[in-house]
Each structure stands twice: as structure tokens, then as C-alpha cells.
C-alpha positions in Angstrom: 78.0 10.0 0.5 76.0 13.1 0.8 74.3 12.2 -2.5 73.5 8.7 -1.2 72.1 10.2 2.1 69.8 12.3 0.0 68.4 9.4 -1.8 67.9 7.5 1.3 66.0 10.5 2.7 63.8 10.5 -0.6 63.2 6.7 -0.1 62.1 7.4 3.4 59.7 10.1 2.4 58.3 8.1 -0.5 57.7 5.0 1.7 55.9 7.4 4.2 53.8 9.0 1.5 52.8 5.6 -0.1 51.9 4.2 3.4 50.0 7.3 4.2 48.2 6.9 0.8 47.2 3.3 1.6 46.0 4.4 5.1 44.1 7.2 3.8 42.1 5.4 1.0 41.4 2.6 3.4 40.2 4.9 6.0 38.1 6.7 3.4 36.5 3.5 2.3 35.7 2.7 5.9 34.2 6.0 6.3 31.8 5.6 3.4 30.4 2.5 4.6 26.8 2.5 6.2 26.8 3.0 9.9 27.0 -0.3 11.9 23.6 -1.8 12.9 24.7 -2.8 16.3 28.0 -1.1 17.1 29.8 -4.3 16.2 31.0 -3.2 12.7 28.2 -4.9 10.8 26.6 -2.7 8.1 22.9 -2.0 8.3 20.9 -3.7 5.4 18.1 -1.0 4.7 15.4 -1.6 2.2 13.7 1.6 0.9 10.3 1.7 -0.8 9.1 4.8 -2.6 5.3 5.7 -2.3 3.4 8.2 -4.3 1.3 8.8 -1.2 1.8 10.0 2.4 1.0 7.9 5.6 -1.8 9.8 7.3 -1.7 8.4 10.8 -0.1 5.7 12.9 -3.2 4.9 14.6 -4.8 2.0 12.7 -8.4 3.1 14.0 -7.8 6.6 12.2 -5.6 6.0 9.2 -7.2 5.3 5.8 -4.4 5.5 3.1 -3.0 2.4 1.5 0.5 3.2 2.7 -0.9 3.4 6.2 -2.3 -0.1 6.1 1.0 -1.3 4.6 2.7 0.0 7.8 0.0 -1.3 10.2 0.3 -4.9 9.0 4.1 -4.9 9.2 4.0 -3.5 12.7 1.1 -5.6 13.9 0.2 -9.3 13.2 -3.3 -10.7 12.3 -4.9 -13.7 13.7 -4.7 -15.6 10.3 -2.2 -14.9 7.5 -2.5 -15.4 3.8 -0.7 -17.7 1.4 1.5 -15.7 -1.0 0.6 -17.9 -4.0 -3.1 -18.7 -3.6 -4.4 -16.1 -1.2 -5.8 -18.8 0.8 -5.9 -18.6 4.7 -2.4 -19.6 6.2 -1.2 -19.6 9.9 -0.6 -16.3 11.5 -0.6 -15.7 15.3 -3.0 -18.7 15.2 -1.1 -21.7 14.2 -4.3 -23.7 13.8 -8.1 -23.5 14.2 -11.4 -25.2 14.0 -15.0 -24.4 13.9 -18.2 -25.9 15.3 -20.6 -28.0 13.0 -23.0 -25.1 13.0 -20.3 -22.5 11.9 -20.9 -20.3 15.0 -18.0 -21.0 17.1 -14.4 -20.7 16.1 -11.4 -21.9 18.2 -7.9 -20.6 17.5 -4.7 -22.0 18.9 -2.2 -19.3 19.5 1.6 -19.8 19.1 3.5 -20.0 22.4 6.6 -18.2 21.3 5.4 -14.7 20.4 6.5 -11.6 22.2 5.4 -7.9 21.8 8.1 -5.4 20.7 8.6 -4.4 24.3 9.3 -8.0 25.3 5.9 -8.7 26.9 4.4 -12.2 26.0 1.5 -12.2 23.5 -1.3 -14.5 24.7 -4.9 -15.3 23.8 -5.9 -12.5 26.2 -4.6 -9.9 23.8 -6.5 -11.6 20.8 -9.7 -11.6 22.8 -9.2 -8.1 24.1 -8.7 -6.9 20.4 -11.7 -8.3 19.0 -13.9 -7.3 22.0 -12.6 -3.8 21.7 -13.7 -3.5 18.1 -17.1 -5.3 18.7 -18.1 -3.8 22.1 -17.3 -0.2 21.0 -18.0 -0.4 17.3 -14.7 0.9 16.2 -15.6 1.8 12.7 -12.3 0.9 11.0 -12.7 -2.8 11.5 -16.5 -3.4 12.2 -16.9 -4.8 8.6 -14.5 -7.6 9.7 -16.4 -8.3 12.9 -19.9 -8.5 11.7 -21.7 -11.3 13.5 -19.1 -11.7 16.1 -20.7 -11.7 19.6 -17.7 -12.2 21.8 -14.1 -13.4 22.1 -13.1 -15.5 25.2 -9.6 -16.5 26.3 -10.0 -20.2 27.3 -6.4 -20.2 28.5 -3.3 -18.4 27.5 -3.0 -19.9 24.2 -6.5 -20.8 23.2 -9.2 -18.2 22.1 -12.8 -18.9 21.2 -14.8 -16.6 19.1 -18.6 -16.8 19.4 -20.7 -15.6 16.4 -24.5 -14.9 16.1 -24.4 -17.0 12.8 -22.0 -18.8 10.6 -19.3 -16.5 9.5 -17.8 -17.1 6.1 -15.2 -14.3 6.5 -13.9 -15.2 9.9 -10.5 -16.3 8.6 -10.4 -13.2 6.5 -10.9 -10.9 9.5 -8.1 -8.4 8.8 -7.9 -7.0 12.3 -4.5 -6.0 13.7 -4.0 -7.8 17.0 -3.2 -5.1 19.7 -1.4 -5.5 23.0 -3.9 -5.1 25.9 -1.3 -3.7 28.3 -1.1 -0.7 26.0 -4.5 -0.3 24.3 -6.4 -1.1 27.3 -5.5 2.2 28.8 -6.8 4.1 25.7 -10.4 5.1 25.8 -12.3 4.1 22.6 -13.3 7.7 21.9 -9.7 8.6 22.0 -8.6 5.7 19.9 -11.0 7.0 17.2 -10.1 10.5 17.7 -7.0 12.2 19.2 -4.7 9.3 20.1 -1.8 9.4 17.6 0.1 6.1 18.6 3.6 7.7 18.6 6.6 5.7 17.8 8.0 3.3 19.0 4.6 1.5 18.0 4.4 -1.6 20.2 3.2 -4.6 18.0 4.3 -8.1 17.3 5.0 -7.9 13.7 8.1 -8.4 11.6 9.0 -4.8 11.8 8.4 -2.0 14.3 7.8 1.8 13.6 10.5 3.7 15.3 10.3 7.0 13.5 7.9 9.0 11.5 8.8 12.3 9.7 5.5 13.5 8.2 5.5 14.0 4.4 8.9 12.4 4.2 9.3 8.9 5.5 8.5 6.1 8.1 11.3 4.0 9.4 10.9 0.6 10.8 13.4 -1.9 12.4 13.4 -5.5 11.9 11.9 -7.7 14.7 14.9 -10.2 15.0 12.9 -12.5 17.3 9.9 -12.6 15.0 8.0 -15.9 15.2 7.8 -16.2 11.4 11.6 -15.9 11.3 13.7 -12.8 11.4 13.6 -10.6 8.3 16.7 -10.6 6.2 17.0 -6.9 6.3 17.7 -4.6 9.3 15.5 -1.7 8.5 12.4 -1.1 6.2 11.9 2.6 5.1 8.8 3.9 3.2 9.7 7.3 1.5 6.9 9.6 0.4 7.0 11.5 -2.8 4.9 14.3 -4.5 6.6 13.8 -7.8 6.9 10.4 -9.6 9.7 11.4 -11.8 11.8 12.3 -8.7 10.9 8.9 -7.2 12.0 7.1 -10.4 15.2 9.1 -10.4 15.9 8.0 -6.9 15.3 4.5 -7.9 17.8 4.6 -10.8 20.3 6.2 -8.5 19.9 3.4 -5.7 18.3 5.7 -3.0 15.2 3.4 -3.1 14.7 -0.2 -4.3 11.1 -0.1 -5.3 8.8 2.4 -6.9 5.4 2.6 -8.7 6.3 4.3 -12.0 4.3 6.3 -14.5 3.8 4.9 -18.0 6.5 6.8 -19.6 9.2 5.8 -17.1 8.0 2.2 -17.1 8.7 1.9 -20.8 12.3 3.1 -20.2 12.9 0.8 -17.3 11.8 -2.2 -19.1 15.0 -1.9 -21.1 17.3 -1.5 -18.0 18.8 -4.9 -16.8 19.1 -3.6 -13.3 15.4 -3.7 -12.7 12.4 -6.0 -13.0 9.2 -4.3 -14.1 5.6 -5.6 -14.0 2.0 -4.7 -14.5 0.4 -6.2 -11.1 -3.2 -6.9 -10.8 -4.5 -5.8 -7.3 -7.7 -5.8 -5.5 -8.2 -2.1 -6.4 -10.6 0.1 -8.5 -11.0 3.8 -9.2 -14.2 5.5 -9.5 -16.4 8.6 -10.0 -18.1 8.7 -6.6 -21.5 10.4 -6.4 -23.2 12.1 -3.1 -26.3 9.8 -3.0 -27.3 10.8 0.6 -31.1 11.2 0.9 -30.9 13.0 4.2 -29.8 16.5 4.8 -27.0 17.2 2.2 -25.3 20.0 0.4 -24.9 17.9 -2.7 -27.0 18.6 -5.8 -30.5 17.2 -5.4 -30.5 15.5 -8.7 -27.9 13.1 -7.5 -30.3 11.5 -5.2 -32.2 10.2 -8.2 -31.0 6.7 -9.4 -32.3 7.7 -13.0 -30.0 10.7 -13.1 -27.1 8.7 -12.0 -27.6 5.9 -14.5 -27.8 8.4 -17.3 -24.2 9.5 -16.2 -22.9 6.1 -17.2 -23.6 6.6 -20.7 -21.5 9.9 -20.8 -18.3 8.2 -19.3 -15.7 6.8 -21.7 -14.0 4.2 -19.7 -11.9 2.9 -22.6 -10.5 6.5 -23.2 -9.8 7.2 -19.5 -7.9 3.8 -19.3 -5.8 4.6 -22.4 -5.4 8.3 -22.1 -5.6 9.3 -18.4 -3.8 6.2 -17.3 -1.6 5.8 -20.4 -2.6 2.1 -20.9 -1.8 1.3 -17.1 -5.4 0.4 -16.4 -8.3 -1.8 -17.5 -11.7 -0.4 -18.2 -14.0 -1.4 -15.5 -17.5 -2.9 -14.9 -18.3 -4.3 -11.5 -16.4 -2.9 -8.6 -14.5 -6.1 -7.8 -11.6 -6.1 -10.2 -10.9 -8.5 -12.8 -7.6 -10.5 -13.2 -7.0 -10.7 -9.4 -9.0 -13.7 -8.1 -8.7 -17.0 -9.8 -11.3 -19.6 -11.0 -13.3 -21.2 -9.7 -13.6 -18.5 -7.0 -13.3 -15.4 -9.3 -15.5 -12.9 -7.5 -15.5 -10.4 -10.4 -18.6 -9.9 -12.1 -19.1 -8.7 -15.8 -22.5 -7.4 -16.9 -24.1 -9.2 -19.7 -24.2 -7.4 -23.0 -27.9 -6.1 -22.7 -26.9 -4.5 -19.3 -23.5 -3.0 -20.1 -23.1 0.7 -20.1 -21.1 2.0 -23.0 -20.0 5.5 -24.1 -22.8 7.0 -25.9 -23.4 10.8 -25.4 -26.7 10.8 -27.3 -27.9 8.0 -25.2 -26.9 9.9 -22.2 -29.0 12.9 -23.3 -32.0 10.7 -24.0 -31.7 9.2 -20.6 -31.5 12.6 -18.9 -34.5 13.8 -21.0 -36.6 10.9 -20.1 -35.8 11.4 -16.4 -37.1 15.0 -16.6 -33.6 16.9 -16.8 -34.1 18.8 -19.9 -32.8 22.1 -21.2 -35.9 24.2 -21.1 -34.4 27.5 -22.1 -32.1 26.4 -24.9 -28.9 27.6 -23.3 -27.2 24.3 -23.5 -27.5 23.4 -19.6 -30.2 21.3 -18.3 -32.3 22.4 -15.4 -33.5 20.8 -12.2 -36.7 22.7 -10.9 -36.0 25.6 -13.3 -32.4 26.0 -12.2 -29.3 25.1 -14.3 -27.7 21.9 -13.0 -24.3 22.9 -11.7 -22.0 20.0 -10.3 -18.8 20.2 -8.4 -16.3 17.6 -9.5 -13.2 16.9 -7.2 -10.2 15.1 -8.3 -8.0 13.9 -5.4 -4.4 15.3 -6.0 -2.8 12.0 -4.8 -2.4 10.9 -8.5 -2.1 12.8 -11.7 -4.4 10.2 -13.4 -7.3 11.3 -11.2 -7.1 14.8 -12.5 -6.7 13.6 -16.1 -9.6 11.3 -15.8 -11.6 14.1 -14.2 -10.9 16.4 -17.1 -12.2 13.8 -19.5 -15.3 13.3 -17.5 -15.9 17.0 -17.3 -15.7 17.3 -21.0 -18.2 14.5 -21.4 -20.7 15.6 -18.8 -20.7 19.1 -20.6 -21.4 17.5 -23.7 -24.5 15.9 -22.3 -25.7 19.4 -21.0 -24.4 19.6 -17.5 -22.4 22.4 -16.1 -19.4 21.0 -14.2 -16.8 22.9 -12.1 -13.5 20.8 -11.7 -11.2 21.3 -8.9 -8.2 19.2 -7.8 -7.9 18.9 -4.0 -5.9 17.0 -1.5 -7.3 14.0 0.2 -7.9 15.8 3.5 -10.1 18.5 1.8 -12.0 15.9 -0.2 -12.7 14.0 3.1 -13.8 17.0 4.9 -16.5 17.5 2.2 -17.5 13.8 2.2 -17.7 13.7 6.0 -19.0 17.2 6.6 -20.8 17.8 10.0 -23.0 20.7 11.0 -24.0 21.2 14.6 -23.3 17.5 15.2 -25.3 16.3 12.2 -23.8 14.5 9.2 -24.4 16.7 6.2 -22.2 15.7 3.3 -21.0 18.6 1.3 -19.9 17.4 -2.2 -21.3 16.5 -5.6 -18.7 14.2 -7.5 -15.2 13.1 -6.9 -12.5 10.9 -8.6 -10.8 8.6 -6.2 -10.1 4.9 -5.7 -10.2 2.0 -3.3 -7.9 -0.8 -2.3 -9.2 -4.0 -0.6 -8.1 -7.1 1.0 -7.3 -10.6 -0.4 -10.9 -11.5 0.5 -13.7 -9.3 -1.2 -15.5 -8.8 2.2 -14.1 -5.2 2.8 -14.8 -3.8 -0.6 -18.4 -5.1 -0.3 -18.8 -3.4 2.9 -18.1 0.2 1.9 -21.7 0.2 0.3 -23.5 -0.8 3.5 -26.1 1.5 5.0 -24.4 1.2 8.3 -21.2 2.5 6.9 -22.6 5.9 5.9 -20.4 8.6 7.7 -17.8 5.8 8.1 -16.2 3.9 5.2 -19.0 4.8 2.8 -18.0 7.8 0.8 -21.2 7.9 -1.4 -23.6 7.6 1.5 -25.9 5.2 -0.6 -28.4 3.0 1.0 -30.0 -0.1 -0.5 -32.0 -2.8 1.6 -31.5 -5.6 -0.7 -27.7 -5.0 -0.9 -27.6 -4.9 2.9 -29.4 -8.2 3.1 -27.2 -9.9 0.6 -24.1 -8.8 2.5 -25.4 -10.5 5.6 -26.1 -13.7 3.5 -22.7 -13.8 1.9 -21.0 -13.1 5.2 -22.7 -16.3 6.6 -22.5 -18.6 3.6 -19.9 -21.2 4.1 -20.2 -22.7 0.6 -17.7 -20.8 -1.6 -19.7 -21.1 -4.7 -23.0 -19.9 -3.2 -21.1 -17.2 -1.6 -19.7 -16.1 -5.0 -23.2 -16.1 -6.6 -24.4 -13.7 -3.8 -21.5 -11.4 -4.4 -22.0 -11.3 -8.1 -25.6 -10.1 -7.4 -24.3 -7.4 -5.1 -22.1 -5.9 -7.9 -25.0 -6.1 -10.3 -27.1 -3.8 -7.9 -24.3 -1.3 -7.6 -23.7 -1.3 -11.3 -27.4 -0.7 -11.9 -28.1 1.9 -9.1 -24.8 3.7 -9.7 -23.7 5.1 -6.4 -20.3 5.0 -8.2 -19.4 4.9 -11.8 -16.5 2.5 -11.6 -13.9 3.8 -14.1 -10.9 1.5 -14.3 -9.0 -1.3 -12.6 -5.6 0.3 -12.2 -2.6 -1.8 -12.9 0.5 -1.4 -10.5 3.2 -0.5 -12.8 6.2 -1.2 -10.5 9.8 -1.5 -10.9 12.2 -3.0 -8.4 15.9 -3.7 -8.1 16.9 -7.2 -9.0 20.5 -6.5 -9.9 21.5 -6.0 -6.2 18.5 -7.5 -4.5 16.8 -10.9 -4.4 13.9 -12.5 -2.6 11.1 -10.5 -4.0 7.7 -12.3 -3.7 4.8 -11.9 -6.1 1.3 -12.0 -4.4 -0.7 -13.6 -5.8 1.7 -15.6 -7.9 1.9 -14.7 -11.6 -0.2 -11.6 -11.5 0.2 -9.8 -8.2 2.7 -7.0 -6.8 5.8 -7.7 -4.7 4.7 -4.9 -2.4 3.6 -7.3 0.3 4.3 -8.9 3.7 6.2 -11.8 2.2 8.7 -9.6 0.3 9.5 -7.5 3.3 10.2 -10.7 5.2 12.4 -12.4 2.7 14.1 -9.8 0.3 17.8 -9.2 0.9 20.9 -8.0 -1.0 22.5 -10.4 -3.4 25.7 -12.0 -2.2 28.8 -11.4 -4.5 31.1 -14.1 -5.6 34.0 -12.5 -3.8 32.1 -12.5 -0.6 31.2 -16.0 -0.9 34.8 -17.1 -1.4 36.5 -14.6 0.9 34.0 -14.4 3.6 34.4 -10.7 4.0 32.8 -9.1 1.0 34.6 -7.2 -1.6 35.8 -4.2 0.5 39.3 -5.7 0.8 39.9 -5.5 -3.1 40.8 -1.8 -3.4 43.1 -1.7 -0.5 45.0 -4.7 -1.6 45.6 -3.5 -4.9 47.0 -0.2 -3.6 49.2 -2.1 -1.2 50.7 -4.1 -4.2 51.3 -1.0 -6.1 53.0 0.6 -3.1 55.2 -2.3 -2.6 56.3 -2.2 -6.3 56.9 1.6 -6.0 59.1 1.0 -2.9 61.0 -1.7 -4.7 61.7 0.4 -7.6 62.8 3.3 -5.5 65.2 1.0 -3.4 66.8 -0.3 -6.7 67.4 3.4 -8.0 69.0 4.3 -4.6 71.2 1.4 -4.5 72.2 1.9 -8.1 73.0 5.5 -7.6 74.9 4.9 -4.4 77.3 2.5 -6.0 78.1 4.9 -8.8 78.8 7.7 -6.3 81.4 5.7 -4.6 83.2 4.9 -7.9 83.2 8.7 -8.7 84.7 9.6 -5.2 
């Protein structure tokens, strides 16, 4: 009987150990789960995007980086949205609109169910306030969208009328974030363009709200579950900022982020990984050699003010090699500054120069053009002179992308072959901006020569057209170029309601820029992107077939894939492991019971 009692004790201990094991593993699984979104046991669904760029400001009147605008237009709504497939205007805050027969008065009908993130209702008064704030105080970040707008009036709570001085073709493409009057009405315009930082939580009406920003690391946005366009299917959207693309791709592979723009070498590898979809997306972007063209007080080299000198530089730039070597084939050689492959016929706004106007890579031709313009090497030392002094140019590459530095190195070599002395530096965007917008005693005095950087536009070409306007000098214009014909054509296209006639005006504008060379447009970068389609679905390409999935419609619709077990069991797959453990425990206990009972019977016989 003592032996039997000992086995029963063993049985009790084993049962306790197995039960403890089941409890411990189940508890550990529970501890590993994401924290609940609402305290009710539901796991947060978090989508994380990697950016090889940093958000520079949460104030939409100050920020200028692409990632900053991606954040603005998730936090705030626009009056009119864009269709993902066609890029044509679609309902936004305004569910419908009409224009007068003369094209000067636009009437927008505002949705009646929209609230700001703080619960206040959004009305036509907020829309009128936003447009008047930009127009009346000439808020530089958005004046290119409000050209020809005279005044906005709230007819009632849900009707706003916008009066223009002339027909306005780009009225439906006015990408102005609608701001809450009860907050921004208290911000002085000078502060809005200067010191106001717009700290989180940022009150807007968009599908997401900025609630946290850790500079150089990430910005976190939470979903607006009462969004008028339907609640996003995720709980949080996080943009993470990287200084190393390889690190970003490593995080993508490990599941720390779900989307990344990837370098060419990693792109090739990810093409063979079934967990990801990769693509080369066409966007409304170009990258360029910018030139200090300012004819006023300037610290730039005087030769750069001469169009003949700038034109000669075109022949020394090998766009094909820059695209294939600096960008590893992830870009297309450029011509006009509106990119190819983005807009579709019959309204393809991209212009290509005819063969007899096209600049090609020809160092000897570059030398001939510089000689003809009077920039010769008079003393035979291999460096051309300006008024007897060697021409020495500063070339800055923005450190944001490795491709900029690679392109700048190729350009440096070519310009030196043409007889120009070039000093290359890689600087961060802040340092480059300081030179471009240098002020001395309150006067604009740009202090730079050349730089390699890029631009991203909107779904309509209006913004990219505007960066060359005379009135954008010391604002969006970073080349400080002025051309009266270009300025006039911009006004004409902005008021031309016939799409085909507008396109012809826009083509002529590109031709002027190509000829006068305030920029040497280098390439149209393709967005080499990779995103998780093994675990996530609902990605939306914009425009359809050629565009990126990095857009409003993706953020609204993407969500984790639902597993088969979750569909059938209704509780996900988290129950599988504990169930298996429990079954194993039962088997172990049964086996031990059988052994104990068998041993106890034998002990009685022996006694």
C-alpha cells in the first residue's frame, strides 16, 4: 500500500505539472499578442510603411517633404478627391458641385455627416475659411492652387460658393487641406508660416489622425472610425523613417513594416520572394540638376544667369548613364519636366522634344557651345574663365537618396571634361534649403550654384507647372528663374476649360523650360516598391496599372488576410496550440493512471 500511495502521489504531481504547462503556454501566447486597441481584448491592426525620408513639419504651411504631404492628406480632407483608377475628380468633402456658364463661380455641396477629430461638425464655414485664409494672406504653400480665386462664401452650413476672377480649369484639382476654423482661426498667418508647429493630436477630418511624432523615427496615426468615407480597416497607420535602405528592407522581410521603397539590388531579390509583390511604379515625379538663375543679388556664379551657358550644360549631361548607373535601371532618362508614363492619352501632359531640339550627351558639342558663348580656356590650364577668372561651381547633392550623390558624381566628371571646375558636396536637405533661400539683411540672396534634388507633384500637373513662376521665387521656386512668356502661359492654362487646348499650352511651357534650362531634368524615377501580400490584402494601385500603392485608397482599404481557421472557427488560430497541448496532457494523464492502476494490483498480490 505504501508503493501504491507513492504512485498516486506521482500521478497528482504529474497532473499538476501538465496542467501548469498548459496554463503557462496559454498565458505566454496571450502575453505575446498585440495590446488591445480598446481595452476589450481586440488586437490592434497596425499597418507600417517604411520611408527613406523624414517628416519635416506637421504644419502644412511649412512642411515640404513628400512624406509630410502623405501625412497631411491622411489627417486632413480636400474639397474634391481623385478616382484611384483614372485620376479624375471624385467626391470628397463636397459630394457634388457645379459651375456657372462663364466658369467663374463654383458651387460645392458639402456632406452633412462630417465631424472633425475633436467631434465638432465640419461645415461650409470651415471650407470658406480655409480658402480665404490662403487667398487673403497669400499663404505660399498653397497659393499655386488658389490662383484666380477671389473669395469663398458659405451660403449656408452645407453650401460654399467660390468666386474666381476668370475661368479656373484647376478648381477641382485645388489640393488644399481643409482646416478647422475653430483652431486655425486663432493662428496668426505669420505664425502659421513660421513658428506654429501644429503639435499632436492634429485636428482634421481625414481617415487618420496624427497622435504622435517622434522626430527622425516615426509618426503614428490612429484611424478615424467615424470617417465619412467609411472607417479604415486598420486601427493605426505608422510611417517609419530610415537612413539606410538595407535596414528598411530587412525590417520588411522580418515583418516589422509592410511596405518599403527598395534599392535595385534588393528589388531583384524580392521579386523571387512569394511573400511580397514588387513593382516599378510611375509617379508624377522628376529629378533634376537645379541651377541658380537669379538675376538679382546672388552668391551664385554669374555665368549661371546666362541662358547660353546653361544650355551648353545640357550637352555635358549623360541622362542615359545616370538612369542606368546612378539609379541602377530604376529610372527613365528625362526630357520635359512632366514625367512620361503617368498620365494617359488623350490627356497625356508629358512633352517630348522633337529630334532637332533634343539635347543628347556630347562633350565636344558642350565645349563648342561654351566657346561660342564666350566661356573659353584662355590660359590653357584646362579650366574655362569668366572675365579672366576660372569658373568654379559648387554642386550639392541632397543626402536623402544615394542616387542623388551617384548622379552628382557622374555630372561632376562630365562638367570637368567640358572644362569647368566643380566642387561636389553631399548635404542634407536643410543645408541645401538654407543656401537656396538665403537671406541677408532681410533681402533674398540665394547662395548656391548647382544641386541635385527632385520634385513630386499632384495628380494634376498644375503644381509642377507653378514651381517655375516668377511669383514663386523665394517660395516654391528653387531655381529663381523668371520668364514672362511662361508666366502668361500658366495663367492661360489655368483658365482654359477645354482639356485639349490646356494640354497644348502645357506642352509649350515644357518646351520653354527645356530650352532655357533653369533645370537640367535628369530622370523620371520609378518607385521600386515591395509590399506584403502574403499576410495583407486590399492594396490599391493609383493610377491603375502603372501607379504606386502608396496612396489614400490603400490606407483606407488594406487589411490583414483572414485565415481559413478564423473563418470557420470565428476566433482566429490562437486556440490551436493550446488545444493540442491539452490533448497531449490528457493522453499523458491517462497513461500514468493506467500505469498506477497496473502497479497497485501487482502490489496487493505480492502482499
